[in-house]
SENU-457749 format. One line per 10 residues: number of its first residue (from 1); their letters; for each residue x, y, z of C-alpha. Coordinates in steps of 0.5 Angstrom, whole numbers. Example, Ala and Ser with C-alpha at 12.3 -4.5 7.8 and 13.67 -1.06 7.14 Angstrom:
2
1> AS> 25/-9/16  27/-2/14
***
This chain:
406
1> MNTSTPLQTS> 191/166/241  192/159/244  198/155/241  194/151/236  196/144/240  198/143/247  204/144/250  209/138/251  213/140/257  215/133/258
11> QPSLPSTPYY> 218/132/251  226/131/253  227/136/247  225/142/250  230/147/254  229/150/260  224/156/260  223/161/259  224/160/251  219/162/245
21> LLDEAAIIAN> 215/157/242  213/157/234  208/153/232  208/152/224  202/149/223  198/156/226  203/160/222  201/155/215  193/157/218  194/165/216
31> MQIIARLCEL> 199/163/211  193/161/207  188/166/209  194/170/206  194/167/200  187/167/199  186/174/199  191/175/194  189/170/190  182/173/190
41> SGAKALLALK> 184/181/189  191/180/185  194/183/191  202/181/193  204/180/200  211/181/203  212/180/211  213/186/214  220/184/218  219/190/223
51> CFATWGVFDV> 213/186/226  217/178/225  224/177/223  225/169/226  228/166/219  228/160/223  221/159/220  221/163/213  221/157/210  214/154/211
61> MQPYLHGTTS> 212/162/209  216/162/203  211/158/199  205/164/200  208/171/201  211/175/195  217/177/200  219/181/205  219/190/206  224/193/211
71> SSLNEVRLGY> 225/199/216  233/199/216  239/196/212  239/191/217  232/188/215  233/189/208  239/185/208  236/179/212  230/179/208  235/179/202
81> ETFGHNMEAN> 238/173/205  234/169/208  229/169/204  230/166/197  231/173/194  238/170/190  233/164/186  233/165/179  231/172/176  226/168/171
91> HEDKKETHAY> 223/163/176  216/165/178  217/164/185  223/169/185  221/174/191  223/182/193  226/185/197  223/191/198  227/197/202  224/202/207
101> SVAYSTDEID> 226/207/213  225/214/215  232/216/214  237/212/211  244/215/212  249/216/207  254/211/209  249/206/208  245/208/202  250/203/197
111> EVLSYADKII> 249/198/201  241/198/202  241/199/195  245/193/193  239/188/197  234/191/195  229/190/189  225/197/191  227/203/195  221/207/198
121> FNSISQLNAF> 224/214/201  220/217/207  221/224/205  222/228/198  228/231/202  231/223/202  228/222/195  232/228/193  238/225/196  239/218/194
131> KEQAAAKNIP> 234/218/187  240/218/183  244/212/186  237/208/186  237/210/178  243/208/177  243/201/179  235/201/176  232/200/182  225/203/183
141> VGLRLNPKTS> 223/208/186  217/209/191  214/215/196  211/214/203  205/218/203  201/220/209  194/221/208  193/225/215  188/220/217  189/213/220
151> NSSFIIADPA> 185/207/223  189/207/231  187/207/237  194/208/240  197/215/239  204/212/240  203/208/233  199/213/229  202/215/223  197/221/222
161> RPFSRLGEHD> 198/224/228  200/231/229  207/233/227  208/226/224  214/226/220  212/220/216  211/220/210  209/226/205  203/229/205  202/235/201
171> KDKIKAVLAD> 199/233/193  203/239/190  209/237/192  209/230/191  206/231/184  212/234/183  217/228/183  212/224/180  217/223/175  222/220/180
181> ITGVMIHNNC> 218/215/183  215/209/181  209/208/186  207/210/194  207/207/199  202/208/204  202/205/211  196/208/216  192/202/220  194/199/226
191> ENDSFEAFSA> 190/192/229  184/195/224  179/189/224  174/193/220  173/193/212  168/199/213  174/203/217  179/201/212  174/202/205  173/209/207
201> SLADIEDRFG> 179/211/209  181/208/202  176/212/198  178/218/202  186/217/199  183/216/193  179/223/194  185/226/196  190/222/192  186/220/186
211> EVLAQLDWVS> 190/224/181  197/222/183  195/214/184  193/215/177  200/216/175  203/210/178  206/203/178  205/200/184  201/202/191  203/199/198
221> LGGGIHFIAP> 197/199/203  202/197/208  200/192/214  195/193/220  189/190/217  187/185/221  183/180/216  186/174/219  180/175/224  175/169/223
231> DYPLEKLASR> 169/174/222  173/178/218  169/179/210  175/177/207  172/177/200  169/184/200  176/187/202  179/183/195  173/185/191  176/192/194
241> LKGFSEKYGV> 183/191/194  181/189/186  177/194/184  183/199/186  188/195/182  184/196/177  181/203/177  188/206/177  192/201/173  197/199/179
251> QIYLEPGEAS> 200/193/183  198/192/190  202/191/195  200/189/203  205/188/208  202/183/213  206/182/220  202/181/226  197/178/220  203/173/219
261> IHGAGSLVTT> 203/170/225  198/172/230  197/166/235  203/163/233  207/163/238  208/163/245  213/165/251  213/159/256  215/160/263  216/157/270
271> VLDTMHNEKN> 213/160/277  219/162/281  215/165/287  208/167/289  207/172/295  200/175/297  199/183/298  192/184/298  192/180/292  196/173/289
281> LVVVDASIEA> 202/175/286  206/171/282  214/171/279  216/168/273  222/166/270  221/172/264  220/179/264  215/183/260  219/189/259  225/184/256
291> HMLDLLIYRE> 220/179/252  214/182/251  215/189/251  210/191/246  205/189/252  209/194/257  209/201/251  201/199/250  200/197/256  197/191/255
301> SAPIAAINEE> 196/185/258  199/178/256  193/173/254  194/167/256  195/161/252  196/155/256  197/153/264  201/147/266  200/144/259  193/145/258
311> EINILPIDTA> 190/150/253  186/156/257  182/161/255  183/166/260  183/174/257  187/179/262  181/182/266  180/190/266  183/191/273  180/198/274
321> SAADMADNTL> 174/194/274  176/188/278  180/192/283  176/189/289  177/182/287  182/179/292  183/172/289  186/175/283  192/174/281  198/179/279
331> IYGRSCLAGD> 203/175/275  209/179/274  216/179/272  223/177/275  227/183/273  227/190/277  222/195/275  215/195/279  211/195/273  214/189/270
341> IFGEYDLPSN> 207/185/270  205/180/265  197/181/268  191/180/273  188/174/272  182/171/275  185/164/275  181/157/277  186/156/282  192/158/285
351> LQIGDTIAFG> 199/158/282  204/154/285  211/154/284  214/150/278  207/151/274  208/152/267  205/159/264  205/160/256  203/167/254  200/167/248
361> NAAGYTMVKK> 201/172/241  209/172/243  211/172/235  208/179/233  213/186/235  215/181/241  221/178/239  224/183/235  225/187/241  228/183/247
371> NWFNGVNMPA> 233/185/250  237/184/255  235/188/261  237/186/269  241/181/265  234/176/265  236/170/261  234/171/254  227/166/252  231/160/247
381> IVIRRLDGTI> 227/160/240  223/153/239  220/151/234  214/146/233  215/143/226  209/142/221  211/134/224  209/134/230  217/135/232  220/140/237
391> EVQREFDYQD> 227/143/234  231/148/238  233/154/234  237/157/238  239/158/245  242/164/249  248/164/254  252/169/258  257/169/253  251/172/248
401> YKASLS> 249/177/254  257/180/255  257/181/247  251/185/247  255/190/251  262/192/251
***
C-alpha cells in the first residue's frame, strides 16, 4: 500500500497539496506480474478504464498490456486515442480497443463502433438492436454472460446480486443468438484474492455453459482477480486459464483494473486544523467524498502510506473495537459532509497543523471518480517517472470548477 520511495515534499517541482502522486516504478511492478501471467497462460490483458484512466502513464503500461476495455463512449474513445490503437494494423504491438456498456443509446452507437475492435453488448435486446451496425463495420460482437454466482464481498458491486441487470443468464436464450456473437464477457469477481474460489467459480461456469463456450472464439473473464498479491499462486492461475483456453478453443481476455495500479498511487494532503472531541480530530485539505469516493461508498478507511515524508505502515483500525481508545485520531476531510472521514488511526504521535499525510491506494476507482463537491480544490495529478523525476501532469483551478457547471 505504500509508495515505492519516500515522498520528497521539499522538491520544488511539487505543487501545493492536495495532489495525487502516481509512481511509475510501482506500476511497472504490477505490469510485470500481469505480463508473466499472460506469458504463462496465453491470455491477453486489457486495462479496465472504469478503474483507472490517467493516460499520462499509459506509455509505461503499453508494452505490457494488449489494449483497453471500456464502459462508455467516452472511455472507448479515450482508449482508442491514447493507448496506441493507431499503430499499423500489421504491427505486432497493435493494441485492441474493446467496447462495453450496460446500455448504448441509438445516437452514440456509430461513434462507439468507429473506435472499437470488439463490442460487447450487455443484453440480447441491445445485441438485436445494434448487431447489424456492428456487422456492417466488421466488428466482432460479444455478449455479457451472468452466471448468477460471484466472488464479491460487497452487494453494491456484486454482478450476481438479486435482479441484476448485468448480463444474460438463460443458457437457451444465449444459445439462440450464438450465430450473432463470437465471444462472451463474464465479470463476476471483485477483489477476489482466492485462487480456489476463482477456480471453483470457473468450474461452475463450465458446468452450466460449457456447450456455449465451445462455440466461441474468445472469452473475457473480466477483472477483480487480485493475482498481484505476493502470496497469490500465479502459476496455478496461469495453468487454470491455459487449460480453459485449450479445452474450449478460445482466446482468454483478462481486464485488470485495480491489479494494474495497486499500491501505485497516493493522495498527498496537509493538516489544516486539529481539534479534540473525546478523541483527536484532524482536518486535511482534501475530501474523501470528493477525492476518494469509493472508500465512502464501501464504508472503508484509507490506508496511510506516509506521514511527513516517512513511510509508515498504519492500517485503518476497526472503529467498533476501538471505541474506547481515547488516543486514537480521526482524520476528516474538509467538506461539510459530517461523514467525510478518511479513517480512525492509532498513530505513534499526534499530528500537527502543517503535517503532510499521504493516503495509499489512491489510484484505482479513485481518480476516475473525483468531483467538485463543495468546490473543494481538485488535487493536481503528479507523476514520479521511472528515473525519479517529478512531473506535474495537470493542475486544476477555479475555471475548471466553473466550467464543470453551467
